[in-house]
Backbone as a printed PyTorch tensor [residue, N CA C, xyz], in Angstrom:
tensor([[[  0.8190,  -1.1850,   0.0000],
         [  0.0000,   0.0000,   0.0000],
         [  0.8700,   1.2590,   0.0000]],

        [[  1.9640,   1.2440,   0.7320],
         [  2.7980,   2.4400,   0.8160],
         [  3.7300,   2.6020,  -0.3630]],

        [[  4.3670,   1.4990,  -0.7760],
         [  5.3630,   1.5970,  -1.8480],
         [  4.8410,   1.0400,  -3.1750]],

        [[  3.6700,   0.4220,  -3.1550],
         [  3.0400,  -0.1510,  -4.3400],
         [  3.8700,  -1.2300,  -5.0270]],

        [[  4.7660,  -1.8680,  -4.2960],
         [  5.5190,  -2.9710,  -4.8850],
         [  4.7700,  -4.2800,  -4.6470]],

        [[  4.9520,  -5.2080,  -5.5550],
         [  4.2560,  -6.4910,  -5.4810],
         [  5.0590,  -7.4400,  -4.5930]],

        [[  4.4080,  -7.9610,  -3.5440],
         [  5.0630,  -8.8680,  -2.6080],
         [  4.1170,  -9.9990,  -2.2510]],

        [[  4.6650, -11.0510,  -1.7180],
         [  3.8810, -12.1800,  -1.2460],
         [  3.0990, -11.7720,   0.0100]],

        [[  1.8920, -12.3030,   0.1830],
         [  1.0620, -11.9610,   1.3330],
         [  1.7690, -12.2260,   2.6620]],

        [[  2.5970, -13.2590,   2.6950],
         [  3.2930, -13.6020,   3.9370],
         [  4.3000, -12.5350,   4.3460]],

        [[  4.6960, -11.6800,   3.4110],
         [  5.6540, -10.6180,   3.6900],
         [  4.9710,  -9.3030,   4.0310]],

        [[  3.6400,  -9.3230,   4.1370],
         [  2.8690,  -8.1120,   4.3920],
         [  2.1590,  -8.2110,   5.7370]],

        [[  1.7320,  -7.0610,   6.2320],
         [  0.9580,  -6.9920,   7.4670],
         [ -0.4610,  -6.6070,   7.0890]],

        [[ -1.4390,  -7.3210,   7.6270],
         [ -2.8480,  -7.0550,   7.3030],
         [ -3.4980,  -6.2570,   8.4300]],

        [[ -4.1960,  -5.2140,   8.0550],
         [ -4.9700,  -4.4050,   8.9860],
         [ -6.4320,  -4.6050,   8.6200]],

        [[ -7.2820,  -4.8530,   9.6280],
         [ -8.6730,  -5.2220,   9.3870],
         [ -9.6270,  -4.2530,  10.0830]],

        [[-10.7080,  -3.9190,   9.3740],
         [-11.8300,  -3.1880,   9.9690],
         [-12.9940,  -4.1620,  10.0020]],

        [[-13.4880,  -4.4880,  11.2140],
         [-14.5890,  -5.4420,  11.3110],
         [-15.9430,  -4.7440,  11.2080]],

        [[-17.0190,  -5.5030,  11.3810],
         [-18.3730,  -4.9570,  11.2190],
         [-18.6980,  -3.8650,  12.2270]],

        [[-18.0410,  -3.8910,  13.3900],
         [-18.2570,  -2.8660,  14.4130],
         [-17.3340,  -1.6610,  14.2170]],

        [[-16.6560,  -1.5980,  13.0700],
         [-15.7100,  -0.5190,  12.7310],
         [-14.5180,  -0.4590,  13.6790]],

        [[-14.1410,  -1.6010,  14.2280],
         [-12.9520,  -1.6880,  15.0800],
         [-11.7650,  -2.0850,  14.2020]],

        [[-10.6590,  -1.3620,  14.3550],
         [ -9.4490,  -1.6170,  13.5820],
         [ -8.5080,  -2.4850,  14.4030]],

        [[ -7.9440,  -3.5030,  13.7610],
         [ -6.9800,  -4.3620,  14.4410],
         [ -5.9270,  -4.8500,  13.4590]],

        [[ -4.8140,  -5.3010,  14.0160],
         [ -3.7410,  -5.8730,  13.2150],
         [ -3.9710,  -7.3800,  13.1810]],

        [[ -4.1130,  -7.9090,  11.9850],
         [ -4.3970,  -9.3300,  11.7880],
         [ -3.0900, -10.0630,  11.5150]],

        [[ -2.5360, -10.6600,  12.5400],
         [ -1.2380, -11.3210,  12.4220],
         [ -1.3160, -12.6570,  11.6830]],

        [[ -2.5030, -13.2980,  11.6960],
         [ -2.6190, -14.6060,  11.0450],
         [ -3.3080, -14.5350,   9.6860]],

        [[ -3.9100, -13.3930,   9.3620],
         [ -4.5430, -13.2140,   8.0580],
         [ -5.8800, -13.9030,   7.9060]],

        [[ -6.5650, -14.1980,   9.0150],
         [ -7.8340, -14.9190,   8.9450],
         [ -9.0260, -14.1750,   9.5380]],

        [[ -8.8050, -12.9990,  10.1120],
         [ -9.9130, -12.2750,  10.7300],
         [-10.9060, -11.8150,   9.6760]],

        [[-12.1710, -11.7880,  10.0730],
         [-13.2150, -11.3240,   9.1660],
         [-13.2200,  -9.8060,   9.1160]],

        [[-13.5560,  -9.2790,   7.9630],
         [-13.6870,  -7.8450,   7.8070],
         [-12.9220,  -7.3400,   6.5980]],

        [[-12.9990,  -6.0550,   6.3910],
         [-12.3120,  -5.3860,   5.2840],
         [-10.8430,  -5.2790,   5.6360]],

        [[ -9.9900,  -5.7870,   4.7770],
         [ -8.5600,  -5.7940,   5.0630],
         [ -7.7540,  -4.9380,   4.1190]],

        [[ -6.6270,  -4.4780,   4.6150],
         [ -5.6590,  -3.7340,   3.8110],
         [ -4.2780,  -4.2600,   4.1940]],

        [[ -3.3800,  -4.2890,   3.2420],
         [ -2.0430,  -4.8250,   3.4730],
         [ -0.9960,  -3.7280,   3.3300]],

        [[  0.0020,  -3.7680,   4.2160],
         [  1.1450,  -2.8730,   4.0830],
         [  2.4180,  -3.6980,   4.2020]],

        [[  3.4910,  -3.1640,   3.6340],
         [  4.7910,  -3.8350,   3.6970],
         [  5.2910,  -3.8730,   5.1340]],

        [[  6.1180,  -4.8400,   5.4020],
         [  6.7510,  -4.9720,   6.7060],
         [  8.0110,  -4.1000,   6.7280]],

        [[  7.8030,  -2.7910,   6.4720],
         [  8.9090,  -1.8530,   6.3460],
         [  8.4880,  -0.5150,   6.9510]],

        [[  9.3300,   0.0390,   7.7910],
         [  8.9750,   1.2670,   8.5040],
         [  8.7890,   2.4520,   7.5590]],

        [[  9.6010,   2.5410,   6.4820],
         [  9.4330,   3.6520,   5.5350],
         [  8.0870,   3.5730,   4.8320]],

        [[  7.6610,   2.3680,   4.5350],
         [  6.3530,   2.1550,   3.8990],
         [  5.2410,   2.6390,   4.8460]],

        [[  5.3480,   2.2640,   6.1080],
         [  4.3460,   2.6770,   7.0920],
         [  4.3050,   4.1910,   7.2120]],

        [[  5.4530,   4.8330,   7.2560],
         [  5.4830,   6.2890,   7.3780],
         [  4.8330,   6.9570,   6.1650]],

        [[  5.0200,   6.4030,   4.9680],
         [  4.3550,   6.9440,   3.7700],
         [  2.8420,   6.8000,   3.8790]],

        [[  2.3950,   5.6480,   4.3800],
         [  0.9530,   5.3980,   4.5320],
         [  0.3570,   6.3800,   5.5410]],

        [[  1.0660,   6.6280,   6.6380],
         [  0.5760,   7.5630,   7.6540],
         [  0.5000,   8.9740,   7.0780]],

        [[  1.5590,   9.3940,   6.4050],
         [  1.6170,  10.7560,   5.8560],
         [  0.5200,  10.9990,   4.8190]],

        [[  0.2800,  10.0140,   3.9680],
         [ -0.7180,  10.1750,   2.9120],
         [ -2.1420,   9.8360,   3.3630]],

        [[ -2.2710,   9.3030,   4.5850],
         [ -3.5650,   8.8620,   5.1300],
         [ -4.2210,   7.8180,   4.2310]],

        [[ -3.4140,   7.0530,   3.5560],
         [ -3.9290,   6.0760,   2.6060],
         [ -4.7240,   4.9670,   3.2900]],

        [[ -4.2740,   4.5380,   4.4570],
         [ -4.9980,   3.4920,   5.1840],
         [ -6.3930,   3.9710,   5.5690]],

        [[ -6.4970,   5.2270,   5.9880],
         [ -7.8030,   5.7890,   6.3340],
         [ -8.7230,   5.8390,   5.1140]],

        [[ -8.1590,   6.1570,   3.9560],
         [ -8.9550,   6.2240,   2.7310],
         [ -9.4350,   4.8410,   2.3070]],

        [[ -8.5460,   3.8500,   2.4020],
         [ -8.8910,   2.4920,   1.9770],
         [ -9.9530,   1.8840,   2.8950]],

        [[ -9.7840,   2.0620,   4.2060],
         [-10.7250,   1.4630,   5.1620],
         [-11.8980,   2.3860,   5.4810]],

        [[-11.8490,   3.6230,   4.9850],
         [-12.9300,   4.5910,   5.1580],
         [-13.2680,   4.8210,   6.6340]],

        [[-12.2090,   5.0210,   7.4410],
         [-12.3900,   5.2700,   8.8690],
         [-11.1500,   5.9930,   9.3930]],

        [[-11.3170,   6.7930,  10.4330],
         [-10.1970,   7.4820,  11.0780],
         [ -9.3700,   6.4470,  11.8510]],

        [[ -8.0620,   6.4340,  11.6260],
         [ -7.1580,   5.5030,  12.2940],
         [ -6.5040,   6.2240,  13.4630]],

        [[ -6.5790,   5.6270,  14.6410],
         [ -6.0000,   6.2660,  15.8270],
         [ -4.4810,   6.1360,  15.8270]],

        [[ -3.8520,   7.0330,  16.5480],
         [ -2.3920,   7.0010,  16.6810],
         [ -1.9520,   5.7090,  17.3670]],

        [[ -2.8080,   5.1630,  18.2200],
         [ -2.5000,   3.8980,  18.9130],
         [ -2.3020,   2.7540,  17.9100]],

        [[ -3.1320,   2.6890,  16.8990],
         [ -3.0000,   1.6530,  15.8710],
         [ -1.6810,   1.8270,  15.1270]],

        [[ -1.3500,   3.0660,  14.7720],
         [ -0.0820,   3.3220,  14.0850],
         [  1.1100,   2.9460,  14.9650]],

        [[  1.0270,   3.2200,  16.2650],
         [  2.1100,   2.8460,  17.1780],
         [  2.2290,   1.3240,  17.2740]],

        [[  1.0950,   0.6340,  17.3050],
         [  1.1170,  -0.8390,  17.3200],
         [  1.7580,  -1.3790,  16.0500]],

        [[  1.4410,  -0.7710,  14.9110],
         [  2.0490,  -1.1860,  13.6440],
         [  3.5570,  -0.9610,  13.6480]],

        [[  3.9740,   0.1780,  14.1800],
         [  5.4200,   0.4380,  14.2950],
         [  6.0890,  -0.6370,  15.1410]],

        [[  5.4310,  -1.0120,  16.2390],
         [  5.9740,  -2.0560,  17.1160],
         [  6.0840,  -3.3870,  16.4090]],

        [[  5.0720,  -3.7530,  15.6350],
         [  5.0910,  -5.0170,  14.8930],
         [  6.2330,  -5.0150,  13.8750]],

        [[  6.4210,  -3.9150,  13.1850],
         [  7.4640,  -3.8310,  12.1620],
         [  8.8490,  -3.8440,  12.7970]],

        [[  9.0260,  -3.0940,  13.8510],
         [ 10.3530,  -3.0000,  14.4750],
         [ 10.7350,  -4.2680,  15.2460]],

        [[  9.7510,  -5.0760,  15.6370],
         [ 10.0200,  -6.3060,  16.3910],
         [ 10.2750,  -7.5190,  15.5260]],

        [[ 10.4080,  -7.3410,  14.2100],
         [ 10.5540,  -8.4990,  13.3220],
         [ 11.8090,  -9.2830,  13.5420]]])
């Protein structure tokens, strides 16, 4: 989503918006709901945050807490 490069799903992180409009990080790729994928790369995440692309794709305001959780997932690889 951030760099628009083609990668295998296993190399991406999935973010899900469920029916109750709750946003979560789907580590196993099986949660129900509208999903969006981002690269497992901090520069990619920063581009997504700056452009608000994740908010546009999921059509919901993303809290700073979710972005911090994503940073933690990427940096803990």
